[in-house]
DSSP file (Angstrom, degrees, kcal/mol; ACC not computed):
  #  RESIDUE AA STRUCTURE BP1 BP2  ACC     N-H-->O    O-->H-N    N-H-->O    O-->H-N    TCO  KAPPA ALPHA  PHI   PSI    X-CA   Y-CA   Z-CA
    1    1 A M              0   0    0      0, 0.0     2,-0.7     0, 0.0   137,-0.0   0.000 360.0 360.0 360.0 -25.4    0.0    0.0    0.0
    2    2 A I        -     0   0    0      4,-0.1     2,-0.0     3,-0.0    99,-0.0  -0.842 360.0-157.7 -96.2 114.7    3.0    2.4    0.5
    3    3 A T     >  -     0   0    0     -2,-0.7     4,-2.5     1,-0.1     5,-0.1  -0.217  32.5-101.1 -83.3 174.1    4.4    3.3   -2.9
    4    4 A D  H  > S+     0   0    0      2,-0.2     4,-2.0     1,-0.2     5,-0.1   0.882 126.2  51.9 -62.1 -38.7    7.9    4.5   -3.7
    5    5 A V  H  > S+     0   0    0      2,-0.2     4,-1.8     1,-0.2    -1,-0.2   0.934 109.7  49.3 -62.9 -45.6    6.5    8.1   -4.0
    6    6 A D  H  > S+     0   0    0      1,-0.2     4,-2.6     2,-0.2    -2,-0.2   0.924 108.1  54.2 -56.8 -45.1    4.9    7.6   -0.6
    7    7 A F  H  X S+     0   0    0     -4,-2.5     4,-2.5     1,-0.2    -1,-0.2   0.897 105.3  53.2 -59.7 -41.4    8.2    6.4    0.8
    8    8 A G  H  X S+     0   0    0     -4,-2.0     4,-1.6     1,-0.2    -1,-0.2   0.903 110.7  46.2 -60.7 -41.7   10.0    9.5   -0.4
    9    9 A H  H  X S+     0   0    0     -4,-1.8     4,-2.1     2,-0.2    -1,-0.2   0.867 110.7  53.6 -69.7 -35.2    7.4   11.8    1.3
   10   10 A L  H  X S+     0   0    0     -4,-2.6     4,-2.4     2,-0.2    -2,-0.2   0.903 105.8  53.2 -63.8 -40.2    7.7    9.7    4.5
   11   11 A E  H  X S+     0   0    0     -4,-2.5     4,-2.3     1,-0.2    -1,-0.2   0.905 108.0  50.9 -60.3 -40.1   11.5   10.1    4.4
   12   12 A R  H  X S+     0   0    0     -4,-1.6     4,-2.2     2,-0.2    -1,-0.2   0.901 108.4  52.2 -63.5 -40.6   10.9   13.9    4.2
   13   13 A A  H  X S+     0   0    0     -4,-2.1     4,-1.9     1,-0.2    68,-0.3   0.901 110.3  47.8 -61.8 -40.8    8.6   13.7    7.2
   14   14 A V  H  X S+     0   0    0     -4,-2.4     4,-2.2     2,-0.2    -2,-0.2   0.874 108.4  55.0 -69.0 -36.2   11.3   11.8    9.2
   15   15 A D  H  X S+     0   0    0     -4,-2.3     4,-2.1     1,-0.2    -2,-0.2   0.909 108.2  49.4 -59.1 -41.7   13.8   14.5    8.1
   16   16 A L  H  X S+     0   0    0     -4,-2.2     4,-2.3     2,-0.2    12,-0.2   0.865 107.5  54.4 -66.1 -35.9   11.5   17.1    9.6
   17   17 A A  H  X S+     0   0    0     -4,-1.9     4,-2.1     2,-0.2    11,-0.3   0.899 108.6  49.0 -62.7 -39.9   11.3   15.1   12.8
   18   18 A E  H  X S+     0   0    0     -4,-2.2     4,-2.6     2,-0.2    -2,-0.2   0.885 108.4  53.2 -66.7 -38.0   15.0   15.1   13.0
   19   19 A A  H  X S+     0   0    0     -4,-2.1     4,-1.7     2,-0.2    -2,-0.2   0.895 107.8  51.7 -62.5 -39.7   15.0   18.9   12.4
   20   20 A A  H  <>S+     0   0    0     -4,-2.3     5,-2.9     2,-0.2    -2,-0.2   0.930 110.5  48.3 -60.6 -45.5   12.5   19.2   15.3
   21   21 A L  H ><5S+     0   0    0     -4,-2.1     3,-1.7     1,-0.2    -2,-0.2   0.915 109.5  51.7 -61.9 -44.3   14.9   17.2   17.5
   22   22 A T  H 3<5S+     0   0    0     -4,-2.6    -1,-0.2     1,-0.3    -2,-0.2   0.831 107.2  54.5 -61.6 -32.3   17.9   19.3   16.5
   23   23 A A  T 3<5S-     0   0    0     -4,-1.7    -1,-0.3    -5,-0.2    -2,-0.2   0.414 128.4 -99.2 -82.0   1.9   15.8   22.4   17.4
   24   24 A G  T < 5S+     0   0    0     -3,-1.7    -3,-0.2     1,-0.3     2,-0.2   0.679  86.5 113.8  91.5  19.1   15.3   21.0   20.9
   25   25 A D  S   <S-     0   0    0     -5,-2.9    -1,-0.3    -6,-0.2    21,-0.1  -0.604  76.1 -74.7-116.3 176.6   11.8   19.6   20.3
   26   26 A E        -     0   0    0     -2,-0.2     2,-1.7     1,-0.1    19,-0.3  -0.472  55.8-104.9 -70.9 144.2   10.1   16.2   20.2
   27   27 A P  S    S+     0   0    0      0, 0.0     2,-0.4     0, 0.0   -10,-0.2  -0.497  71.6 123.0 -82.0  83.0   10.9   14.3   16.9
   28   28 A F        +     0   0    0     -2,-1.7    17,-2.4   -11,-0.3     2,-0.3  -0.999  28.3 171.2-137.7 137.6    7.8   14.5   14.8
   29   29 A G  E     -A   44   0A   0     -2,-0.4    52,-2.6    15,-0.2     2,-0.3  -0.990   7.5-169.1-145.5 152.7    7.4   15.9   11.3
   30   30 A S  E     -AB  43  80A   0     13,-2.6    13,-2.0    -2,-0.3     2,-0.4  -0.980   8.6-158.2-145.7 154.0    4.7   16.0    8.6
   31   31 A V  E     -AB  42  79A   0     48,-2.8    48,-3.1    -2,-0.3     2,-0.5  -0.999   9.2-150.7-134.3 132.0    4.2   16.8    5.0
   32   32 A L  E     -AB  41  78A   0      9,-3.1     8,-2.9    -2,-0.4     9,-1.2  -0.922  19.5-172.5-103.7 126.5    0.9   17.7    3.2
   33   33 A V  E     -AB  39  77A   0     44,-2.8    44,-2.6    -2,-0.5     6,-0.2  -0.962  16.7-129.7-124.8 135.2    0.9   16.7   -0.5
   34   34 A S    >   -     0   0    0      4,-2.9     3,-1.6    -2,-0.4    42,-0.1  -0.168  34.6 -98.8 -73.5 171.6   -1.8   17.6   -3.1
   35   35 A A  T 3  S+     0   0    0      1,-0.3    -1,-0.1    37,-0.2    41,-0.1   0.747 125.8  54.0 -62.4 -24.2   -3.5   15.1   -5.4
   36   36 A T  T 3  S-     0   0    0      2,-0.1    -1,-0.3     0, 0.0    40,-0.1   0.417 124.2-102.4 -92.1   1.3   -1.0   16.2   -8.1
   37   37 A G  S <  S+     0   0    0     -3,-1.6     2,-0.4     1,-0.3    -2,-0.1   0.506  72.0 145.3  93.7   4.9    2.0   15.5   -6.0
   38   38 A E        -     0   0    0      1,-0.1    -4,-2.9    -5,-0.0     2,-0.6  -0.622  52.5-125.9 -78.5 130.6    2.8   19.1   -5.0
   39   39 A V  E     +A   33   0A   0     -2,-0.4    -6,-0.2    -6,-0.2     3,-0.1  -0.680  33.9 175.4 -74.7 118.9    4.1   19.6   -1.5
   40   40 A L  E     -     0   0A   0     -8,-2.9     2,-0.3    -2,-0.6    -1,-0.2   0.790  58.1  -0.3 -96.9 -34.2    1.8   22.2    0.0
   41   41 A F  E     -A   32   0A   0     -9,-1.2    -9,-3.1     2,-0.0     2,-0.3  -0.978  55.1-171.8-160.7 140.0    2.9   22.5    3.6
   42   42 A T  E     +A   31   0A   0     -2,-0.3     2,-0.3   -11,-0.2   -11,-0.2  -0.968  15.4 156.5-133.0 152.2    5.5   21.0    5.9
   43   43 A D  E     -A   30   0A   0    -13,-2.0   -13,-2.6    -2,-0.3     2,-0.3  -0.980  21.5-149.3-162.6 168.2    6.0   21.4    9.6
   44   44 A H  E     -A   29   0A   0     -2,-0.3   -15,-0.2   -15,-0.2   -27,-0.1  -0.896  46.1 -63.7-137.8 170.0    7.6   19.7   12.7
   45   45 A N        +     0   0    0    -17,-2.4    10,-0.2   -19,-0.3   -20,-0.1  -0.209  41.4 176.1 -56.4 142.1    6.7   19.6   16.4
   46   46 A R    >   +     0   0    0      8,-2.3     3,-0.7     5,-0.2     5,-0.3  -0.131  39.5 119.2-137.9  36.5    6.9   22.9   18.2
   47   47 A V  G >   +     0   0    0      1,-0.2     3,-2.2     7,-0.2     8,-0.1   0.604  49.4  87.4 -83.0 -11.7    5.8   21.9   21.7
   48   48 A S  G 3  S+     0   0    0      1,-0.3    -1,-0.2     2,-0.1     4,-0.1   0.708  77.5  68.0 -65.0 -18.0    8.9   22.9   23.5
   49   49 A G  G <  S-     0   0    0     -3,-0.7    -1,-0.3     2,-0.2    -2,-0.1   0.522 124.7 -96.0 -78.0  -4.2    7.6   26.5   23.9
   50   50 A G  S <  S+     0   0    0     -3,-2.2     2,-1.0     1,-0.2    -2,-0.1   0.139  95.7 109.9 114.4 -20.6    4.9   25.2   26.3
   51   51 A D    >   -     0   0    0     -5,-0.3     3,-1.6     1,-0.1    -2,-0.2  -0.784  46.9-169.2 -90.8 102.0    1.9   24.8   23.9
   52   52 A R  T 3  S+     0   0    0     -2,-1.0    -1,-0.1     1,-0.3    -5,-0.1   0.471  78.2  69.3 -74.0  -1.1    1.6   21.0   23.8
   53   53 A T  T 3   +     0   0    0      1,-0.1     2,-2.2    -7,-0.1    -1,-0.3   0.421  66.0 105.5 -92.7   1.5   -0.9   21.3   20.9
   54   54 A R    <   +     0   0    0     -3,-1.6    -8,-2.3    -8,-0.1    -7,-0.2  -0.317  45.5 148.1 -84.0  59.1    1.7   22.5   18.4
   55   55 A H     >  -     0   0    0     -2,-2.2     4,-2.1   -10,-0.2     3,-0.2  -0.644  55.7-124.7 -87.3 148.6    1.9   19.2   16.6
   56   56 A P  H  > S+     0   0    0      0, 0.0     4,-2.2     0, 0.0     5,-0.1   0.843 110.3  55.0 -65.5 -32.1    2.7   19.3   12.8
   57   57 A E  H  > S+     0   0    0      2,-0.2     4,-2.0     1,-0.2     5,-0.1   0.877 108.7  48.1 -68.0 -36.5   -0.4   17.3   11.9
   58   58 A F  H  > S+     0   0    0      2,-0.2     4,-2.2     1,-0.2    -1,-0.2   0.890 110.4  51.9 -68.7 -40.4   -2.6   19.8   13.8
   59   59 A A  H  X S+     0   0    0     -4,-2.1     4,-2.7     1,-0.2    -2,-0.2   0.894 108.4  51.9 -62.0 -40.3   -0.8   22.7   12.0
   60   60 A I  H  X S+     0   0    0     -4,-2.2     4,-3.0     2,-0.2     5,-0.2   0.928 108.5  50.5 -61.9 -45.0   -1.5   20.9    8.7
   61   61 A A  H  X S+     0   0    0     -4,-2.0     4,-2.1     1,-0.2    -2,-0.2   0.924 113.3  45.3 -60.2 -44.6   -5.2   20.7    9.5
   62   62 A R  H  X S+     0   0    0     -4,-2.2     4,-1.4     2,-0.2    -1,-0.2   0.922 114.4  48.1 -65.7 -43.8   -5.4   24.3   10.4
   63   63 A W  H  X S+     0   0    0     -4,-2.7     4,-2.0     1,-0.2     3,-0.3   0.933 111.9  49.8 -62.0 -46.0   -3.5   25.4    7.3
   64   64 A A  H  X S+     0   0    0     -4,-3.0     4,-2.4     1,-0.2    -1,-0.2   0.888 106.9  54.6 -61.8 -40.6   -5.6   23.3    5.0
   65   65 A A  H  < S+     0   0    0     -4,-2.1    -1,-0.2    -5,-0.2    -2,-0.2   0.846 115.5  40.2 -61.9 -33.1   -8.8   24.6    6.5
   66   66 A E  H  < S+     0   0    0     -4,-1.4    -1,-0.2    -3,-0.3    -2,-0.2   0.760 127.9  27.7 -85.8 -27.0   -7.6   28.2    5.7
   67   67 A H  H  < S+     0   0    0     -4,-2.0     2,-0.3    -5,-0.1    -3,-0.2   0.569 107.5  63.3-118.2 -11.9   -6.0   27.6    2.3
   68   68 A L  S  < S-     0   0    0     -4,-2.4    -1,-0.0    -5,-0.2     0, 0.0  -0.871  71.8-120.6-121.1 150.7   -7.7   24.6    0.5
   69   69 A T     >  -     0   0    0     -2,-0.3     4,-2.4     1,-0.1     5,-0.2  -0.393  38.9-104.2 -74.1 162.4  -11.1   23.9   -0.8
   70   70 A P  H  > S+     0   0    0      0, 0.0     4,-2.4     0, 0.0     5,-0.2   0.892 124.0  51.9 -55.0 -39.5  -13.0   20.9    0.6
   71   71 A Q  H  > S+     0   0    0      1,-0.2     4,-1.3     2,-0.2     5,-0.1   0.900 109.3  48.9 -65.2 -40.9  -12.2   19.0   -2.6
   72   72 A Q  H  4 S+     0   0    0      1,-0.2     4,-0.3     2,-0.2    -1,-0.2   0.880 111.9  50.5 -65.3 -37.1   -8.5   19.8   -2.4
   73   73 A R  H >< S+     0   0    0     -4,-2.4    25,-1.6     1,-0.2     3,-1.5   0.950 108.6  49.3 -65.6 -49.1   -8.4   18.7    1.2
   74   74 A V  H 3< S+     0   0    0     -4,-2.4    25,-0.3    23,-0.3    -1,-0.2   0.753 112.8  48.1 -66.6 -23.9  -10.1   15.3    0.6
   75   75 A T  T 3< S+     0   0    0     -4,-1.3    -1,-0.3    -5,-0.2    -2,-0.2   0.396  96.0  94.8 -97.1   3.5   -7.8   14.5   -2.3
   76   76 A S    <   -     0   0    0     -3,-1.5    23,-0.7    -4,-0.3     2,-0.4  -0.407  64.4-139.0 -87.9 168.7   -4.6   15.4   -0.4
   77   77 A T  E     -Bc  33  99A   0    -44,-2.6   -44,-2.8    21,-0.2     2,-0.6  -0.993   3.0-149.7-129.5 137.5   -2.3   13.1    1.6
   78   78 A V  E     -Bc  32 100A   0     21,-2.7    23,-2.8    -2,-0.4     2,-0.5  -0.934  11.6-165.4-105.7 123.8   -0.6   13.7    4.9
   79   79 A Y  E     +Bc  31 101A   0    -48,-3.1   -48,-2.8    -2,-0.6     2,-0.3  -0.912  15.4 175.4-106.5 133.9    2.7   12.0    5.4
   80   80 A T  E     -Bc  30 102A   0     21,-2.3    23,-2.2    -2,-0.5    24,-0.3  -0.992  40.9-132.1-145.3 149.3    3.9   11.9    9.0
   81   81 A S  E    S+     0   0A   0    -52,-2.6    23,-1.0    -2,-0.3     2,-0.3   0.800  97.4  26.5 -69.2 -28.5    6.8   10.4   11.0
   82   82 A G  E    S- c   0 104A   0    -53,-0.3    23,-0.2    21,-0.2    -1,-0.1  -0.985  96.5 -92.0-136.6 146.9    4.4    9.1   13.6
   83   83 A E        -     0   0    0     21,-2.5     6,-0.1    -2,-0.3    -2,-0.1  -0.236  58.0 -92.2 -53.9 140.5    0.8    8.1   13.6
   84   84 A H        -     0   0    0      4,-0.1    22,-0.1     1,-0.1    -1,-0.1  -0.210  36.2-126.8 -54.2 140.4   -1.5   10.9   14.6
   85   85 A C     >  -     0   0    0     -3,-0.1     4,-2.8     1,-0.1     5,-0.2  -0.361  38.2 -93.6 -74.8 170.3   -2.4   11.3   18.2
   86   86 A P  H  > S+     0   0    0      0, 0.0     4,-2.3     0, 0.0     5,-0.2   0.878 126.5  53.5 -57.2 -39.2   -6.1   11.5   19.0
   87   87 A M  H  > S+     0   0    0      1,-0.2     4,-2.1     2,-0.2     5,-0.1   0.935 113.8  41.5 -60.3 -46.4   -6.1   15.3   18.9
   88   88 A C  H  > S+     0   0    0      2,-0.2     4,-2.6     1,-0.2    -1,-0.2   0.863 112.2  54.0 -72.7 -36.5   -4.5   15.4   15.4
   89   89 A A  H  X S+     0   0    0     -4,-2.8     4,-2.2     2,-0.2    -1,-0.2   0.915 110.5  47.9 -62.4 -42.1   -6.7   12.5   14.1
   90   90 A A  H  X S+     0   0    0     -4,-2.3     4,-3.0    -5,-0.2     5,-0.2   0.924 112.0  48.7 -64.9 -44.3   -9.8   14.4   15.1
   91   91 A A  H  X S+     0   0    0     -4,-2.1     4,-2.2     1,-0.2     5,-0.2   0.918 110.3  52.2 -60.7 -43.6   -8.6   17.6   13.5
   92   92 A H  H  X>S+     0   0    0     -4,-2.6     5,-2.1     1,-0.2     4,-1.1   0.925 113.9  43.1 -57.4 -47.7   -7.7   15.8   10.3
   93   93 A A  H  <5S+     0   0    0     -4,-2.2     3,-0.3     1,-0.2    -2,-0.2   0.914 112.4  51.8 -67.7 -44.0  -11.2   14.3   10.2
   94   94 A W  H  <5S+     0   0    0     -4,-3.0    -1,-0.2     1,-0.2    -2,-0.2   0.869 111.9  46.8 -62.6 -36.4  -13.0   17.5   11.1
   95   95 A V  H  <5S-     0   0    0     -4,-2.2    -1,-0.2    -5,-0.2    -2,-0.2   0.723 112.2-121.4 -78.7 -21.9  -11.2   19.5    8.4
   96   96 A G  T  <5 +     0   0    0     -4,-1.1    -3,-0.2    -3,-0.3    -2,-0.1   0.806  47.8 168.1  86.4  31.6  -11.9   16.7    5.8
   97   97 A L      < -     0   0    0     -5,-2.1   -23,-0.3    -6,-0.2    -1,-0.2  -0.359  26.3-128.7 -73.1 160.3   -8.3   15.9    4.8
   98   98 A G        -     0   0    0    -25,-1.6   -21,-0.2     1,-0.2   -23,-0.1   0.436  57.3  -3.3 -85.0-138.5   -7.7   12.7    2.8
   99   99 A R  E     -c   77   0A   0    -23,-0.7   -21,-2.7   -25,-0.3     2,-0.4  -0.093  54.9-149.6 -60.1 147.6   -5.3    9.8    3.2
  100  100 A I  E     -cd  78 137A   0     36,-2.5    38,-2.4   -23,-0.2     2,-0.4  -0.980  11.4-175.4-119.0 133.7   -2.8    9.5    6.0
  101  101 A V  E     -cd  79 138A   0    -23,-2.8   -21,-2.3    -2,-0.4     2,-0.3  -0.996  11.2-174.4-127.2 125.0    0.5    7.6    5.6
  102  102 A Y  E     -c   80   0A   0     36,-2.4   -21,-0.2    -2,-0.4     3,-0.1  -0.911  27.7-148.8-126.6 151.5    2.8    7.2    8.6
  103  103 A A  E    S+     0   0A   0    -23,-2.2    38,-2.1    -2,-0.3     2,-0.3   0.893  86.0  22.0 -80.8 -43.3    6.2    5.9    9.3
  104  104 A S  E    S-c   82   0A   0    -23,-1.0   -21,-2.5   -24,-0.3    -1,-0.2  -0.959  77.3-127.8-131.0 147.8    5.7    4.6   12.8
  105  105 A S     >  -     0   0    0     -2,-0.3     4,-2.5   -23,-0.2     5,-0.2  -0.433  22.8-116.4 -91.1 163.4    2.6    3.7   14.7
  106  106 A S  H  > S+     0   0    0      2,-0.2     4,-2.6     1,-0.2     5,-0.2   0.856 118.4  56.7 -62.2 -35.8    1.4    4.8   18.1
  107  107 A E  H  > S+     0   0    0      2,-0.2     4,-2.0     1,-0.2    -1,-0.2   0.927 108.1  46.1 -62.7 -44.9    1.8    1.2   19.3
  108  108 A Q  H  > S+     0   0    0      2,-0.2     4,-3.0     1,-0.2     5,-0.2   0.945 112.8  50.0 -61.2 -47.9    5.4    1.2   18.3
  109  109 A L  H  X S+     0   0    0     -4,-2.5     4,-2.9     1,-0.2     5,-0.2   0.907 108.9  51.7 -60.0 -42.9    6.0    4.6   20.0
  110  110 A T  H  X S+     0   0    0     -4,-2.6     4,-1.9     1,-0.2    -1,-0.2   0.917 112.8  45.6 -59.8 -43.6    4.4    3.4   23.2
  111  111 A A  H  X S+     0   0    0     -4,-2.0     4,-2.4     2,-0.2    -2,-0.2   0.924 113.5  48.8 -65.8 -44.8    6.6    0.3   23.3
  112  112 A W  H  X S+     0   0    0     -4,-3.0     4,-2.0     1,-0.2     6,-0.2   0.920 110.0  51.5 -61.9 -43.7    9.7    2.3   22.4
  113  113 A R  H  <>S+     0   0    0     -4,-2.9     5,-2.6     1,-0.2     4,-0.5   0.900 111.0  48.2 -61.6 -40.0    9.0    4.9   25.1
  114  114 A A  H ><5S+     0   0    0     -4,-1.9     3,-0.8    -5,-0.2    -1,-0.2   0.914 110.7  51.6 -65.2 -42.2    8.5    2.1   27.7
  115  115 A E  H 3<5S+     0   0    0     -4,-2.4    -2,-0.2     1,-0.2    -1,-0.2   0.828 114.2  42.4 -65.0 -32.7   11.8    0.5   26.7
  116  116 A I  T 3<5S-     0   0    0     -4,-2.0    -1,-0.2    -5,-0.2    -2,-0.2   0.399 115.2-112.2 -98.0   4.0   13.8    3.7   27.0
  117  117 A G  T < 5 +     0   0    0     -3,-0.8    -3,-0.2    -4,-0.5    -4,-0.1   0.755  60.6 155.4  77.1  24.9   12.2    4.8   30.2
  118  118 A A      < -     0   0    0     -5,-2.6    -1,-0.2    -6,-0.2     3,-0.1  -0.554  49.2 -98.6 -81.0 150.0   10.3    7.8   28.9
  119  119 A P        -     0   0    0      0, 0.0    -1,-0.1     0, 0.0    -5,-0.0  -0.280  44.3 -96.1 -65.6 154.9    7.2    8.9   30.7
  120  120 A D        -     0   0    0      1,-0.1   -10,-0.0    -3,-0.1     0, 0.0  -0.314  42.2-102.3 -66.0 152.8    3.8    7.9   29.5
  121  121 A S        -     0   0    0      2,-0.2    -1,-0.1     1,-0.1   -11,-0.0  -0.463  20.4-130.2 -69.5 148.0    1.8   10.3   27.2
  122  122 A P  S    S+     0   0    0      0, 0.0     2,-0.4     0, 0.0    -1,-0.1   0.557  93.5  64.3 -75.7  -5.5   -1.0   12.2   29.0
  123  123 A V  S    S-     0   0    0      3,-0.0    -2,-0.2     0, 0.0     0, 0.0  -0.941  97.5-103.7-120.2 139.0   -3.3   11.1   26.1
  124  124 A A        -     0   0    0     -2,-0.4     2,-2.1     1,-0.1     0, 0.0  -0.352  31.8-123.4 -59.8 135.5   -4.3    7.5   25.3
  125  125 A P        +     0   0    0      0, 0.0    -1,-0.1     0, 0.0   -15,-0.1  -0.430  45.8 172.3 -82.0  67.4   -2.3    6.2   22.2
  126  126 A L        -     0   0    0     -2,-2.1   -20,-0.1     1,-0.1     5,-0.1  -0.506  37.0-107.9 -78.5 142.6   -5.4    5.3   20.2
  127  127 A P    >>  -     0   0    0      0, 0.0     3,-1.4     0, 0.0     4,-1.2  -0.372  31.1-113.9 -63.2 149.3   -5.0    4.3   16.6
  128  128 A I  H >> S+     0   0    0      1,-0.3     4,-3.2     2,-0.2     3,-1.0   0.909 115.3  54.6 -51.1 -48.0   -6.2    6.9   14.1
  129  129 A Q  H 34 S+     0   0    0      1,-0.3    -1,-0.3     2,-0.2     6,-0.0   0.663 101.3  58.5 -69.3 -14.6   -9.1    4.7   12.9
  130  130 A Q  H <4 S+     0   0    0     -3,-1.4    -1,-0.3     2,-0.2    -2,-0.2   0.817 115.6  35.9 -78.1 -30.5  -10.4    4.4   16.4
  131  131 A V  H << S+     0   0    0     -4,-1.2    -2,-0.2    -3,-1.0    -3,-0.1   0.868 138.1  17.9 -84.4 -42.6  -10.7    8.2   16.6
  132  132 A A  S >< S-     0   0    0     -4,-3.2     3,-1.8    -5,-0.2    -1,-0.2  -0.738  70.0-178.3-133.5  81.7  -11.8    8.8   13.0
  133  133 A P  T 3  S+     0   0    0      0, 0.0    -4,-0.1     0, 0.0    -1,-0.1   0.661  75.5  62.8 -62.7 -18.6  -13.0    5.5   11.5
  134  134 A G  T 3  S+     0   0    0      2,-0.1     2,-0.1     0, 0.0    -5,-0.1   0.526  80.4 105.7 -85.4  -4.1  -13.7    6.9    8.1
  135  135 A L  S <  S-     0   0    0     -3,-1.8     2,-0.6    -7,-0.1   -36,-0.1  -0.462  70.4-126.6 -80.5 147.2  -10.1    7.9    7.3
  136  136 A T        -     0   0    0     -2,-0.1   -36,-2.5   -38,-0.1     2,-0.4  -0.832  37.6-179.0 -89.9 122.8   -7.9    6.0    4.8
  137  137 A V  E     -d  100   0A   0     -2,-0.6     2,-0.4   -38,-0.2   -36,-0.2  -0.977  16.4-175.9-132.2 135.8   -4.7    5.1    6.7
  138  138 A H  E     +d  101   0A   0    -38,-2.4   -36,-2.4    -2,-0.4     3,-0.1  -0.999  30.3 158.3-130.6 133.9   -1.5    3.3    5.7
  139  139 A G        +     0   0    0     -2,-0.4     2,-0.2     1,-0.3   -36,-0.1  -0.771  23.2  47.8 148.8 170.0    1.4    2.5    7.9
  140  140 A P        -     0   0    0      0, 0.0    -1,-0.3     0, 0.0   -37,-0.2   0.579  48.2-149.1 -77.7 171.2    3.7    1.8    9.6
  141  141 A E    >   -     0   0    0    -38,-2.1     3,-2.0    -2,-0.2     4,-0.5  -0.916   2.7-158.8-108.1 104.8    6.6    1.6    7.2
  142  142 A P  G >  S+     0   0    0      0, 0.0     3,-0.9     0, 0.0     4,-0.5   0.767  86.1  67.0 -57.4 -29.5    9.1   -1.0    8.5
  143  143 A R  G 3  S+     0   0    0      1,-0.2     4,-0.2     2,-0.1   -40,-0.0   0.673 107.8  39.8 -68.0 -14.2   12.0    0.5    6.5
  144  144 A L  G <> S+     0   0    0     -3,-2.0     4,-2.4   -41,-0.2     5,-0.3   0.445  87.5  97.1-110.2  -2.5   11.9    3.6    8.6
  145  145 A A  H <> S+     0   0    0     -3,-0.9     4,-2.8    -4,-0.5     5,-0.2   0.909  84.9  45.7 -57.3 -49.1   11.2    2.1   12.1
  146  146 A Q  H  > S+     0   0    0     -4,-0.5     4,-2.3     1,-0.2    -1,-0.2   0.875 112.5  51.5 -66.6 -35.8   14.8    2.0   13.3
  147  147 A R  H  > S+     0   0    0      2,-0.2     4,-1.5     1,-0.2    -1,-0.2   0.936 113.2  44.4 -65.3 -44.7   15.5    5.5   12.2
  148  148 A V  H  X S+     0   0    0     -4,-2.4     4,-1.8     2,-0.2     3,-0.2   0.921 112.7  51.5 -66.3 -43.4   12.4    6.9   13.9
  149  149 A R  H  X S+     0   0    0     -4,-2.8     4,-2.4    -5,-0.3    -1,-0.2   0.916 106.3  55.8 -58.8 -41.9   13.1    4.9   17.1
  150  150 A G  H  X S+     0   0    0     -4,-2.3     4,-2.4     1,-0.2    -1,-0.2   0.860 104.1  53.5 -59.5 -36.6   16.7    6.3   17.1
  151  151 A L  H  X S+     0   0    0     -4,-1.5     4,-2.3    -3,-0.2    -1,-0.2   0.906 110.0  47.2 -64.9 -41.0   15.3    9.8   17.1
  152  152 A H  H  X S+     0   0    0     -4,-1.8     4,-2.0     2,-0.2    -2,-0.2   0.873 111.1  51.2 -69.5 -36.4   13.1    9.0   20.1
  153  153 A E  H  X S+     0   0    0     -4,-2.4     4,-2.1     2,-0.2    -2,-0.2   0.919 110.4  49.5 -63.8 -42.7   16.1    7.4   21.9
  154  154 A R  H  X S+     0   0    0     -4,-2.4     4,-2.6     1,-0.2     5,-0.2   0.908 108.7  52.9 -62.5 -42.2   18.2   10.5   21.2
  155  155 A R  H  X S+     0   0    0     -4,-2.3     4,-2.5     1,-0.2    -1,-0.2   0.910 108.6  50.4 -58.9 -42.8   15.4   12.7   22.5
  156  156 A R  H  < S+     0   0    0     -4,-2.0    -1,-0.2     1,-0.2    -2,-0.2   0.894 112.5  46.5 -64.6 -40.2   15.4   10.7   25.8
  157  157 A R  H  < S+     0   0    0     -4,-2.1    -2,-0.2     1,-0.2    -1,-0.2   0.904 118.9  40.4 -66.7 -41.1   19.2   11.0   26.1
  158  158 A E  H  < S+     0   0    0     -4,-2.6    -2,-0.2     1,-0.3    -1,-0.2   0.770 130.6  25.9 -82.4 -26.8   19.2   14.8   25.4
  159  159 A S    ><  +     0   0    0     -4,-2.5     3,-1.9    -5,-0.2    -1,-0.3  -0.608  68.0 172.0-136.1  73.1   16.0   15.6   27.4
  160  160 A P  T 3  S+     0   0    0      0, 0.0    -1,-0.1     0, 0.0    -4,-0.1   0.637  75.5  57.0 -63.9 -14.9   15.7   13.0   30.1
  161  161 A H  T 3         0   0    0      1,-0.2    -5,-0.1   -43,-0.1    -2,-0.0   0.505 360.0 360.0 -95.0  -3.6   12.8   14.8   31.9
  162  162 A D    <         0   0    0     -3,-1.9    -1,-0.2    -7,-0.2    -6,-0.1   0.433 360.0 360.0 -91.6 360.0   10.5   14.9   28.8
């Protein structure tokens, strides 16, 4: 289900996650792509300033609501380094965005966080389709699992209290 084109956009999302980490933030990144393959918007986590809602998937939903027609939204694809949290999955569904492709799942992240001794998330790690059952979702992508896990391990080493 994940094509070579999808894989390239997922790699870009993971690059953005690494940029977030380098900037002192949690390693998450996302890319919004139109039906014609144009990259419309990119972002990475920005929660280190204190606003824990500044996830890239949430930023994409807000940007899309302001800049795209409903038809453009539904035919777009969001590529992300990690499966949407419940807040972002709900925003994605409410705005009417299309397909989601993610590199690592919430289940993987929960296991990795436990293995490296990171604190639990304050939000239940629900799968996207449990929050928004009508969405088309593909992931995780096994070829990127170790790279994404490595970013979370690095975050834990560099910011042990997060």
